[in-house]
Backbone as JSON, one array per atom type, in Angstrom:
{
  "sequence": "MTKPATADSPQLCVADDATFWPWFPSPTLGAWPARGRTVVILPLAGMADWGLGHPLDAEETVLTHLLRDACRLVPKASKPLVLPVLRFAFGAEPSCAFPVDQPTAHALIAEVAASVAASGFGRIAIVNSSPWSEELCNAAARDLRVSQGLHMFHIHLSALELDFHPARSRSRRRVQTLLTSLYGNEPEAPVAGHREPTWGDESVTPLGGPHASLAEARAEGASILATAAARLAKLVSDIREAAPLGAKLTPQ",
  "N": [[-6.98, 17.08, 28.06], [-8.93, 15.3, 30.42], [-7.97, 12.71, 32.48], [-9.7, 9.61, 32.6], [-9.55, 7.8, 34.64], [-8.07, 6.79, 37.75], [-5.58, 5.55, 40.06], [-7.1, 4.86, 42.24], [-9.56, 4.79, 41.14], [-10.61, 2.72, 39.02], [-10.37, 2.15, 35.45], [-13.33, 1.91, 33.61], [-13.98, 1.01, 31.13], [-12.66, -0.45, 28.13], [-10.4, 1.3, 26.41], [-8.51, 3.61, 24.4], [-6.81, 6.25, 25.82], [-6.14, 8.58, 24.37], [-7.82, 8.74, 22.2], [-10.53, 8.27, 22.64], [-13.7, 9.34, 22.18], [-15.79, 10.11, 24.2], [-14.25, 10.96, 26.36], [-13.31, 13.48, 25.97], [-13.71, 16.99, 26.49], [-16.35, 19.21, 25.39], [-15.41, 21.77, 24.3], [-12.81, 21.07, 23.43], [-13.31, 19.17, 21.43], [-14.74, 20.82, 19.72], [-12.77, 22.49, 18.79], [-11.18, 20.83, 17.39], [-8.39, 19.86, 15.47], [-8.12, 19.63, 11.9], [-10.65, 18.44, 11.3], [-12.04, 17.58, 9.08], [-10.51, 15.55, 8.0], [-10.06, 13.77, 10.02], [-10.55, 10.5, 11.19], [-13.46, 9.08, 12.32], [-14.36, 6.51, 14.35], [-16.86, 4.13, 14.4], [-17.75, 1.69, 16.43], [-19.28, -1.48, 16.15], [-21.0, -4.02, 17.7], [-22.35, -7.24, 18.21], [-24.31, -9.42, 20.37], [-24.11, -12.74, 21.13], [-24.33, -16.33, 21.26], [-21.63, -17.89, 20.21], [-20.67, -20.43, 20.16], [-18.2, -20.83, 21.29], [-17.63, -21.19, 23.9], [-17.42, -19.04, 25.58], [-18.43, -15.9, 27.2], [-21.46, -13.99, 26.33], [-20.76, -11.46, 25.51], [-18.59, -11.62, 23.87], [-17.88, -10.63, 21.31], [-17.74, -7.82, 21.7], [-15.72, -7.74, 23.6], [-13.42, -8.62, 22.19], [-13.42, -6.66, 20.18], [-13.14, -4.12, 21.5], [-10.65, -4.33, 22.79], [-9.05, -4.69, 20.58], [-9.42, -2.27, 19.14], [-8.41, -0.44, 21.03], [-5.66, -1.16, 21.15], [-4.93, -0.88, 18.46], [-5.36, 1.87, 18.0], [-3.38, 2.96, 19.56], [-1.21, 2.41, 18.03], [-1.46, 3.91, 15.75], [0.01, 6.64, 14.04], [0.74, 9.77, 15.69], [-0.1, 12.09, 14.33], [-2.18, 11.16, 12.85], [-4.22, 10.24, 14.41], [-7.35, 8.67, 15.23], [-10.8, 9.29, 16.23], [-12.69, 7.57, 18.58], [-15.86, 6.23, 18.96], [-18.33, 5.29, 21.5], [-19.17, 1.8, 21.84], [-21.63, 0.54, 19.68], [-24.13, -1.34, 20.68], [-26.56, -2.56, 20.12], [-27.19, -4.6, 17.89], [-28.01, -6.04, 14.65], [-29.87, -9.04, 14.68], [-31.29, -12.1, 14.0], [-32.26, -14.31, 15.32], [-33.55, -16.12, 18.21], [-31.42, -16.88, 19.82], [-29.64, -14.83, 19.84], [-28.61, -12.09, 21.87], [-30.39, -9.34, 23.0], [-31.15, -8.37, 20.36], [-31.82, -6.35, 17.41], [-34.04, -5.51, 14.68], [-33.33, -5.29, 11.1], [-34.11, -2.71, 9.92], [-34.17, -1.11, 12.24], [-31.54, -1.34, 13.21], [-30.16, -0.18, 11.07], [-31.2, 2.41, 11.23], [-30.17, 3.21, 13.72], [-27.4, 3.32, 13.23], [-27.43, 5.37, 11.33], [-28.4, 7.51, 12.89], [-26.31, 7.89, 14.75], [-24.24, 8.54, 12.98], [-25.26, 10.93, 11.92], [-25.1, 12.57, 14.16], [-22.34, 12.67, 14.53], [-21.65, 13.99, 12.15], [-22.91, 16.44, 12.61], [-21.21, 17.49, 14.44], [-19.14, 18.3, 12.97], [-17.5, 16.46, 11.73], [-16.7, 14.33, 9.03], [-15.79, 11.91, 8.12], [-16.16, 8.64, 8.46], [-15.67, 5.48, 9.9], [-17.06, 2.4, 10.05], [-16.49, -0.11, 12.29], [-16.9, -3.37, 12.54], [-17.89, -6.23, 14.38], [-19.66, -8.34, 14.11], [-20.66, -11.1, 12.19], [-23.23, -11.25, 11.2], [-23.98, -8.69, 10.72], [-22.61, -7.65, 8.6], [-23.44, -7.25, 5.84], [-25.44, -5.4, 6.34], [-23.98, -3.21, 7.44], [-22.44, -2.53, 5.21], [-24.46, -1.67, 3.47], [-25.56, 0.47, 4.95], [-23.39, 2.22, 5.1], [-23.09, 2.86, 2.37], [-25.61, 4.1, 1.9], [-25.51, 6.33, 3.61], [-23.43, 7.73, 2.54], [-24.52, 8.49, 0.1], [-26.92, 9.85, 0.83], [-26.19, 11.76, 2.78], [-23.73, 12.7, 2.13], [-21.49, 11.84, 3.5], [-18.19, 10.63, 4.13], [-17.8, 7.46, 4.01], [-16.7, 4.36, 5.45], [-16.12, 0.84, 5.89], [-15.1, -1.72, 8.05], [-14.56, -5.08, 8.74], [-14.24, -7.49, 11.33], [-13.85, -10.03, 10.42], [-12.26, -9.76, 8.21], [-9.86, -9.33, 9.33], [-8.91, -11.68, 10.19], [-10.29, -12.54, 12.42], [-12.78, -13.98, 12.75], [-16.07, -14.55, 13.62], [-17.98, -16.13, 12.44], [-19.97, -19.07, 12.18], [-19.69, -21.04, 10.18], [-18.2, -20.31, 7.79], [-15.84, -19.36, 8.84], [-12.32, -19.46, 9.21], [-10.89, -19.01, 11.36], [-11.88, -19.56, 13.89], [-10.76, -20.97, 16.06], [-8.59, -19.36, 16.62], [-9.92, -17.02, 17.43], [-11.24, -18.02, 19.71], [-9.02, -18.68, 21.32], [-7.87, -16.14, 21.68], [-9.95, -14.93, 23.12], [-9.91, -16.48, 25.45], [-7.47, -15.67, 26.52], [-8.05, -12.95, 27.0], [-10.25, -12.95, 28.73], [-9.22, -14.47, 30.78], [-10.04, -16.98, 31.46], [-10.63, -20.41, 30.79], [-12.48, -21.93, 28.06], [-15.94, -22.8, 28.57], [-17.44, -26.03, 28.72], [-19.86, -27.34, 26.38], [-23.3, -27.55, 27.35], [-25.07, -30.49, 27.88], [-27.79, -31.33, 25.8], [-28.49, -28.74, 25.34], [-30.05, -26.36, 23.24], [-28.82, -25.72, 20.07], [-27.78, -22.57, 18.83], [-29.0, -20.94, 15.85], [-28.43, -19.74, 12.52], [-30.2, -18.8, 9.96], [-29.99, -21.46, 7.81], [-27.84, -22.49, 9.07], [-26.21, -24.02, 11.76], [-24.93, -22.96, 14.88], [-22.57, -24.59, 15.85], [-20.89, -25.93, 18.71], [-17.41, -25.3, 19.11], [-15.34, -27.88, 18.44], [-12.89, -30.32, 19.59], [-9.63, -30.18, 21.22], [-9.08, -27.33, 23.24], [-7.06, -24.33, 23.62], [-5.05, -24.18, 26.52], [-5.2, -22.09, 29.47], [-2.67, -21.05, 30.0], [-1.39, -21.47, 27.54], [-3.02, -19.89, 25.91], [-2.58, -17.35, 26.95], [0.03, -17.02, 26.15], [-0.18, -17.1, 23.37], [-2.21, -15.28, 22.79], [-1.44, -12.56, 22.94], [0.14, -12.22, 20.66], [-1.73, -12.78, 18.63], [-3.55, -10.67, 19.0], [-1.85, -8.46, 18.63], [-1.06, -8.72, 15.94], [-3.51, -8.41, 14.52], [-4.18, -5.85, 15.44], [-2.15, -4.26, 14.35], [-2.73, -4.47, 11.63], [-5.25, -3.26, 11.56], [-4.61, -0.67, 12.45], [-3.07, 0.22, 10.3], [-5.05, 0.29, 8.3], [-6.74, 2.3, 9.31], [-5.04, 4.52, 9.18], [-4.71, 4.61, 6.41], [-7.31, 5.21, 5.62], [-7.59, 7.8, 6.59], [-5.92, 9.12, 4.83], [-7.21, 8.84, 2.44], [-8.59, 10.09, -0.61], [-10.72, 12.96, -0.49], [-14.35, 13.09, -0.79], [-15.49, 13.62, -4.08], [-13.12, 14.57, -4.99], [-10.64, 15.0, -7.54], [-8.69, 12.5, -8.87], [-5.21, 12.37, -9.25], [-3.47, 11.35, -12.1], [-1.15, 8.66, -12.03]],
  "CA": [[-7.97, 16.04, 28.31], [-8.94, 14.78, 31.77], [-7.88, 11.26, 32.53], [-10.94, 9.06, 33.11], [-9.36, 6.85, 35.72], [-6.9, 6.94, 38.6], [-5.25, 4.3, 40.75], [-8.2, 4.56, 43.15], [-10.79, 4.74, 40.35], [-10.19, 1.96, 37.84], [-11.03, 2.4, 34.18], [-14.52, 1.07, 33.5], [-14.12, 0.49, 29.77], [-11.4, -0.67, 27.44], [-10.29, 2.33, 25.39], [-7.27, 4.36, 24.35], [-7.04, 7.58, 26.4], [-5.91, 9.68, 23.44], [-8.7, 8.71, 21.04], [-11.91, 7.91, 22.98], [-14.53, 10.56, 22.08], [-16.47, 10.56, 25.42], [-13.33, 11.47, 27.36], [-12.91, 14.83, 25.61], [-14.74, 18.01, 26.71], [-16.91, 19.78, 24.15], [-14.54, 22.77, 23.67], [-11.7, 20.42, 22.75], [-13.84, 18.6, 20.2], [-15.12, 21.92, 18.85], [-11.56, 23.07, 18.2], [-10.34, 19.7, 16.93], [-7.72, 20.17, 14.2], [-8.32, 18.77, 10.73], [-11.84, 17.61, 11.49], [-12.45, 16.99, 7.82], [-9.7, 14.36, 7.69], [-10.04, 12.86, 11.16], [-11.4, 9.32, 11.06], [-14.28, 8.76, 13.49], [-14.64, 5.08, 14.32], [-18.1, 3.68, 15.02], [-17.67, 0.24, 16.65], [-20.56, -2.18, 16.19], [-20.82, -5.39, 18.22], [-23.54, -7.97, 18.62], [-24.17, -10.34, 21.49], [-24.66, -14.02, 20.72], [-23.57, -17.53, 21.6], [-20.92, -18.3, 18.99], [-20.19, -21.79, 20.31], [-16.77, -20.8, 21.65], [-17.48, -21.46, 25.32], [-17.14, -17.79, 26.3], [-19.65, -15.12, 27.43], [-22.19, -13.42, 25.2], [-20.15, -10.2, 25.06], [-17.29, -11.96, 23.27], [-17.56, -9.72, 20.2], [-17.32, -6.52, 22.23], [-14.44, -7.92, 24.28], [-12.38, -8.61, 21.17], [-13.44, -5.39, 19.43], [-12.62, -3.0, 22.28], [-9.21, -4.5, 22.98], [-8.41, -4.48, 19.27], [-9.42, -0.84, 18.85], [-7.48, 0.23, 21.94], [-4.28, -1.41, 20.75], [-4.71, -0.31, 17.13], [-5.28, 3.33, 18.1], [-2.08, 3.3, 20.13], [-0.2, 2.24, 16.99], [-1.63, 4.92, 14.7], [0.87, 7.81, 14.28], [0.07, 10.86, 16.41], [-0.73, 13.03, 13.4], [-3.31, 10.52, 12.17], [-5.07, 9.6, 15.41], [-8.79, 8.76, 15.01], [-11.65, 9.42, 17.4], [-13.46, 6.33, 18.69], [-17.13, 6.37, 19.65], [-18.71, 4.11, 22.3], [-19.65, 0.67, 21.05], [-23.07, 0.43, 19.42], [-24.33, -2.73, 21.09], [-27.83, -3.14, 19.68], [-26.9, -4.98, 16.51], [-28.97, -6.92, 14.01], [-29.83, -10.46, 14.99], [-32.6, -12.62, 13.6], [-32.6, -15.54, 16.02], [-33.69, -15.98, 19.66], [-30.14, -17.11, 20.49], [-28.96, -13.54, 19.98], [-29.01, -11.33, 23.05], [-30.73, -7.94, 22.75], [-31.04, -8.02, 18.94], [-32.8, -5.48, 16.77], [-34.22, -5.88, 13.28], [-32.46, -4.56, 10.19], [-34.41, -1.28, 9.82], [-33.78, -0.42, 13.48], [-30.08, -1.27, 13.23], [-29.79, 0.81, 10.06], [-31.55, 3.74, 11.77], [-29.23, 3.52, 14.8], [-26.14, 3.74, 12.61], [-27.68, 6.68, 10.71], [-28.52, 8.52, 13.95], [-24.97, 8.17, 15.27], [-23.51, 9.23, 11.91], [-25.76, 12.3, 11.84], [-24.55, 13.3, 15.3], [-20.93, 12.91, 14.2], [-21.61, 15.02, 11.11], [-23.3, 17.72, 13.21], [-20.04, 17.97, 15.19], [-18.15, 18.78, 12.01], [-16.65, 15.38, 11.23], [-17.37, 13.72, 7.9], [-15.09, 10.69, 7.67], [-16.59, 7.68, 9.47], [-15.37, 4.07, 9.62], [-17.75, 1.43, 10.89], [-15.68, -1.29, 12.56], [-17.96, -4.3, 12.92], [-17.44, -7.56, 14.79], [-20.68, -9.35, 13.91], [-20.85, -11.58, 10.81], [-24.61, -11.03, 10.79], [-24.18, -7.27, 10.42], [-21.7, -7.21, 7.55], [-24.19, -6.69, 4.71], [-26.13, -4.2, 6.84], [-23.0, -2.12, 7.53], [-22.1, -2.13, 3.85], [-25.59, -0.9, 2.94], [-25.68, 1.72, 5.7], [-22.3, 3.1, 4.66], [-23.44, 3.36, 1.04], [-26.76, 5.01, 1.99], [-25.1, 7.58, 4.26], [-22.59, 8.46, 1.58], [-25.4, 9.06, -0.92], [-27.94, 10.74, 1.38], [-25.66, 12.85, 3.6], [-22.42, 13.13, 1.66], [-20.43, 11.46, 4.42], [-17.15, 9.75, 3.57], [-18.03, 6.27, 4.83], [-15.88, 3.17, 5.25], [-16.51, -0.24, 6.79], [-14.07, -2.73, 8.3], [-15.13, -6.19, 9.48], [-13.21, -8.29, 11.99], [-13.6, -11.23, 9.62], [-11.16, -9.45, 7.28], [-8.64, -9.27, 10.12], [-8.72, -13.05, 10.65], [-10.97, -12.71, 13.71], [-14.12, -14.21, 12.2], [-16.94, -15.31, 14.51], [-18.98, -16.87, 11.68], [-19.89, -20.48, 12.56], [-19.43, -21.97, 9.07], [-17.15, -19.91, 6.84], [-14.63, -18.91, 9.53], [-11.12, -20.28, 9.33], [-10.14, -18.48, 12.51], [-12.63, -19.71, 15.14], [-9.85, -21.35, 17.14], [-7.82, -18.15, 16.93], [-10.8, -16.15, 18.21], [-11.43, -18.64, 21.02], [-7.78, -18.54, 22.08], [-7.76, -14.74, 22.07], [-10.93, -14.68, 24.19], [-9.41, -17.11, 26.67], [-6.43, -14.8, 27.08], [-8.62, -11.69, 27.44], [-11.11, -13.2, 29.89], [-8.49, -15.14, 31.85], [-10.74, -18.22, 31.79], [-10.74, -21.35, 29.7], [-13.86, -22.06, 27.59], [-16.82, -23.75, 29.24], [-17.91, -27.11, 27.86], [-21.28, -27.23, 26.06], [-24.22, -28.25, 28.24], [-25.79, -31.54, 27.16], [-29.2, -31.05, 25.57], [-28.72, -27.32, 25.07], [-30.38, -26.13, 21.84], [-27.79, -24.95, 19.38], [-28.26, -21.39, 18.1], [-28.98, -21.09, 14.4], [-28.51, -18.55, 11.68], [-30.72, -19.34, 8.71], [-29.87, -22.91, 7.78], [-26.56, -22.85, 9.66], [-26.18, -24.15, 13.21], [-23.71, -22.49, 15.53], [-22.12, -25.74, 16.62], [-19.73, -25.65, 19.56], [-16.11, -25.6, 18.51], [-14.86, -29.13, 19.02], [-11.45, -30.53, 19.68], [-8.99, -29.58, 22.4], [-8.84, -25.89, 23.17], [-5.83, -23.88, 24.26], [-5.09, -23.96, 27.96], [-5.06, -20.68, 29.83], [-1.26, -20.68, 29.84], [-1.12, -21.4, 26.1], [-3.75, -18.75, 25.37], [-1.88, -16.13, 27.35], [1.24, -16.92, 25.34], [-0.55, -16.87, 21.97], [-3.18, -14.2, 22.63], [-0.79, -11.27, 22.7], [0.56, -12.2, 19.25], [-2.95, -12.69, 17.82], [-4.07, -9.31, 19.12], [-0.89, -7.52, 18.05], [-1.11, -8.84, 14.47], [-4.75, -7.79, 14.06], [-4.13, -4.42, 15.75], [-1.27, -3.61, 13.38], [-3.46, -4.38, 10.36], [-6.31, -2.26, 11.71], [-3.97, 0.64, 12.52], [-2.7, 0.59, 8.92], [-6.28, 0.64, 7.6], [-7.19, 3.6, 9.81], [-4.15, 5.53, 8.59], [-5.02, 4.7, 4.98], [-8.6, 5.9, 5.48], [-7.35, 9.23, 6.78], [-5.25, 9.66, 3.66], [-8.03, 8.65, 1.25], [-9.03, 11.34, -1.23], [-12.07, 13.36, -0.08], [-15.4, 12.89, -1.78], [-15.54, 14.61, -5.16], [-11.77, 14.99, -5.4], [-10.14, 14.41, -8.78], [-7.46, 11.78, -8.64], [-4.13, 12.71, -10.17], [-2.9, 10.14, -12.72], [0.21, 8.33, -11.59]],
  "C": [[-7.83, 15.53, 29.74], [-8.89, 13.27, 31.74], [-9.14, 10.68, 33.15], [-10.77, 8.13, 34.29], [-8.09, 7.18, 36.49], [-6.63, 5.59, 39.25], [-6.38, 3.88, 41.68], [-9.53, 4.42, 42.42], [-10.48, 4.04, 39.04], [-11.01, 2.31, 36.61], [-12.16, 1.41, 33.99], [-14.77, 0.57, 32.08], [-12.74, 0.38, 29.15], [-11.31, 0.32, 26.3], [-8.92, 2.99, 25.5], [-7.53, 5.8, 24.82], [-7.03, 8.69, 25.36], [-6.93, 9.75, 22.31], [-10.18, 8.46, 21.37], [-12.76, 9.17, 23.11], [-15.14, 11.0, 23.41], [-15.54, 11.16, 26.48], [-12.79, 12.86, 27.03], [-14.03, 15.81, 25.95], [-15.17, 18.64, 25.39], [-16.01, 20.85, 23.52], [-13.37, 22.16, 22.91], [-12.15, 19.83, 21.42], [-14.21, 19.7, 19.2], [-13.94, 22.56, 18.16], [-10.63, 22.0, 17.63], [-9.7, 20.03, 15.59], [-8.04, 19.15, 13.12], [-9.52, 17.85, 10.89], [-12.28, 16.94, 10.2], [-11.71, 15.71, 7.47], [-9.69, 13.35, 8.83], [-11.02, 11.71, 10.96], [-12.15, 9.11, 12.39], [-14.7, 7.3, 13.36], [-15.93, 4.79, 15.08], [-18.0, 2.17, 15.2], [-19.07, -0.36, 16.78], [-20.33, -3.62, 16.62], [-22.17, -5.99, 18.57], [-23.26, -8.8, 19.86], [-24.87, -11.64, 21.1], [-23.77, -15.14, 21.23], [-22.93, -18.05, 20.32], [-20.32, -19.69, 19.12], [-18.73, -21.88, 20.68], [-16.54, -21.03, 23.14], [-17.19, -20.23, 26.16], [-18.42, -16.95, 26.38], [-20.23, -14.47, 26.17], [-21.57, -12.12, 24.69], [-18.78, -10.43, 24.42], [-16.9, -11.01, 22.16], [-17.03, -8.39, 20.73], [-15.96, -6.62, 22.92], [-13.28, -7.89, 23.29], [-12.28, -7.23, 20.51], [-12.82, -4.25, 20.23], [-11.12, -3.12, 22.53], [-8.46, -4.25, 21.67], [-8.34, -3.0, 18.94], [-8.45, -0.09, 19.75], [-6.04, 0.07, 21.47], [-3.97, -0.82, 19.38], [-4.53, 1.2, 17.2], [-3.95, 3.77, 18.7], [-0.96, 3.18, 19.1], [-0.29, 3.28, 15.88], [-0.73, 6.13, 15.01], [0.07, 8.97, 14.88], [-0.67, 11.79, 15.47], [-1.97, 12.46, 12.74], [-4.3, 9.89, 13.14], [-6.55, 9.76, 15.07], [-9.49, 9.18, 16.3], [-12.56, 8.19, 17.42], [-14.72, 6.58, 19.52], [-17.38, 5.17, 20.56], [-19.28, 3.01, 21.39], [-21.17, 0.73, 20.92], [-23.43, -1.05, 19.6], [-25.6, -3.36, 20.53], [-27.73, -3.43, 18.18], [-28.0, -5.89, 15.97], [-28.76, -8.36, 14.43], [-31.21, -11.04, 14.78], [-33.05, -13.84, 14.37], [-32.72, -15.3, 17.52], [-32.39, -16.18, 20.42], [-29.31, -15.85, 20.61], [-29.46, -12.86, 21.26], [-29.24, -9.87, 22.64], [-30.63, -7.55, 21.28], [-32.07, -6.99, 18.53], [-32.93, -5.92, 15.32], [-33.37, -4.97, 12.39], [-32.82, -3.08, 10.07], [-33.99, -0.5, 11.06], [-32.26, -0.27, 13.55], [-29.57, -0.23, 12.24], [-30.04, 2.22, 10.58], [-30.6, 4.15, 12.89], [-27.91, 4.02, 14.24], [-26.3, 5.13, 12.0], [-27.77, 7.79, 11.75], [-27.14, 8.9, 14.5], [-24.16, 8.95, 14.24], [-23.95, 10.68, 11.79], [-25.22, 13.15, 12.98], [-23.08, 13.63, 15.08], [-20.8, 14.03, 13.18], [-21.96, 16.39, 11.67], [-22.16, 18.33, 14.03], [-18.9, 18.4, 14.27], [-17.22, 17.74, 11.45], [-17.4, 14.66, 10.11], [-16.76, 12.43, 7.39], [-15.31, 9.62, 8.75], [-16.26, 6.27, 9.0], [-16.16, 3.21, 10.6], [-16.83, 0.22, 11.05], [-16.6, -2.31, 13.24], [-17.4, -5.68, 13.26], [-18.41, -8.66, 14.41], [-20.79, -9.8, 12.45], [-22.25, -11.28, 10.29], [-24.87, -9.59, 10.37], [-23.35, -6.78, 9.23], [-22.44, -6.57, 6.37], [-24.92, -5.42, 5.12], [-25.18, -3.01, 6.9], [-22.61, -1.62, 6.15], [-23.2, -1.25, 3.26], [-25.73, 0.44, 3.64], [-24.61, 2.71, 5.28], [-22.6, 3.7, 3.29], [-24.57, 4.39, 1.12], [-26.37, 6.35, 2.6], [-24.2, 8.4, 3.35], [-23.47, 9.17, 0.54], [-26.3, 10.13, -0.33], [-27.36, 11.94, 2.13], [-24.28, 13.32, 3.17], [-21.28, 12.81, 2.6], [-19.45, 10.52, 3.72], [-17.11, 8.51, 4.44], [-17.1, 5.12, 4.43], [-16.42, 2.09, 6.18], [-15.4, -1.28, 6.84], [-14.71, -3.83, 9.15], [-14.01, -7.03, 10.1], [-12.9, -9.56, 11.22], [-12.44, -11.01, 8.66], [-9.82, -9.36, 8.0], [-8.32, -10.63, 10.74], [-9.19, -13.23, 12.09], [-12.46, -12.88, 13.4], [-14.93, -15.09, 13.14], [-17.9, -16.23, 13.76], [-18.84, -18.38, 11.92], [-19.5, -21.44, 11.45], [-18.24, -21.55, 8.22], [-15.81, -19.65, 7.53], [-13.53, -19.95, 9.51], [-10.29, -19.86, 10.54], [-10.9, -18.61, 13.83], [-11.72, -20.08, 16.31], [-9.01, -20.16, 17.57], [-8.65, -17.21, 17.8], [-11.0, -16.71, 19.61], [-10.2, -18.47, 21.9], [-7.59, -17.1, 22.54], [-8.72, -14.43, 23.21], [-10.47, -15.3, 25.5], [-8.35, -16.24, 27.33], [-7.01, -13.51, 27.64], [-9.49, -11.87, 28.68], [-10.32, -13.78, 31.08], [-9.17, -16.4, 32.32], [-10.77, -19.12, 30.57], [-12.2, -21.5, 29.29], [-14.65, -23.07, 28.42], [-17.27, -24.81, 28.24], [-19.39, -26.93, 27.56], [-22.12, -28.04, 27.05], [-25.01, -29.27, 27.42], [-27.26, -31.17, 27.01], [-29.5, -29.6, 25.29], [-28.99, -27.11, 23.57], [-29.32, -25.25, 21.19], [-28.42, -23.73, 18.7], [-28.18, -21.64, 16.59], [-28.96, -19.73, 13.73], [-28.93, -19.03, 10.3], [-30.68, -20.85, 8.76], [-28.6, -23.4, 8.47], [-26.69, -22.93, 11.18], [-24.85, -23.64, 13.75], [-23.23, -23.63, 16.43], [-20.93, -25.37, 17.5], [-18.43, -26.07, 18.89], [-15.52, -26.82, 19.2], [-13.35, -29.19, 19.09], [-10.86, -29.87, 20.91], [-8.76, -28.09, 22.21], [-7.53, -25.54, 23.86], [-6.03, -23.76, 25.76], [-4.92, -22.48, 28.25], [-3.61, -20.22, 29.64], [-0.91, -20.54, 28.36], [-1.79, -20.17, 25.48], [-3.07, -17.44, 25.74], [-0.62, -15.93, 26.52], [0.91, -16.55, 23.9], [-1.41, -15.62, 21.78], [-2.55, -12.86, 22.3], [-0.37, -11.14, 21.24], [-0.65, -12.06, 18.33], [-3.48, -11.27, 17.81], [-3.14, -8.3, 18.44], [-0.94, -7.54, 16.52], [-2.35, -8.15, 13.92], [-4.73, -6.28, 14.3], [-3.25, -3.67, 14.75], [-1.97, -3.45, 12.04], [-4.55, -3.31, 10.43], [-5.72, -0.86, 11.76], [-3.58, 1.13, 11.13], [-3.95, 1.0, 8.13], [-6.79, 2.01, 8.03], [-6.34, 4.72, 9.22], [-4.44, 5.71, 7.1], [-6.33, 5.45, 4.76], [-8.42, 7.4, 5.66], [-6.76, 9.87, 5.53], [-6.06, 9.5, 2.37], [-8.5, 9.99, 0.71], [-10.44, 11.68, -0.78], [-13.08, 13.13, -1.19], [-15.37, 14.01, -2.83], [-14.18, 15.05, -5.66], [-11.37, 14.29, -6.7], [-8.8, 13.75, -8.51], [-6.44, 12.16, -9.69], [-3.54, 11.45, -10.77], [-1.47, 9.92, -12.25], [1.14, 8.17, -12.78]]
}
């Protein structure tokens, strides 16, 4: 594999060298060992104001760093392949940036999955950062399993205690602190009179109370990321070992 960056040519995306699909030439992918068991990760991230005082690409920032660190923890024999982030996610409100409707988002996931399948890989894990896309990802995974026989899985950041949801989340402060450490900037204060984004009947209210300082976030962020990355790495390894579709399970 050719390294995508040098000291004079900095890396332009956050990814693990050994697992990022676009950095492999076609002959290498065509001769990939154990393609039937290799987990192909489809990252899905939305763009929205989550009331955390950080930029609109907060989901992608967390997701890409998490995937990079998790892939480095997966044992060499179980390494996945990671696709580029699918950025055009479902979003029903004007406060979302670059949203698409549900049928379009479903079709995008299906198109990417079909391309993966055409390359000889049949085990796909959607790793999703957006609370608004959780039900969509679940439905898309089910539909692709039924219609194309793909072995589909879905993992949501909310299950890794990195939940962006404005109401149900018990980890908004954790997410904000992690973002502060990743961006290297403390959260911006809400602008007076700015209309709060909404999702259905729920307002995305700015996260109140004192936030972590940059020094505190840098100290805590590494631990937050490491904990979530270890959990994700374990899930990826488990997915690789899952019985193939149609296999008969041996009684224990």
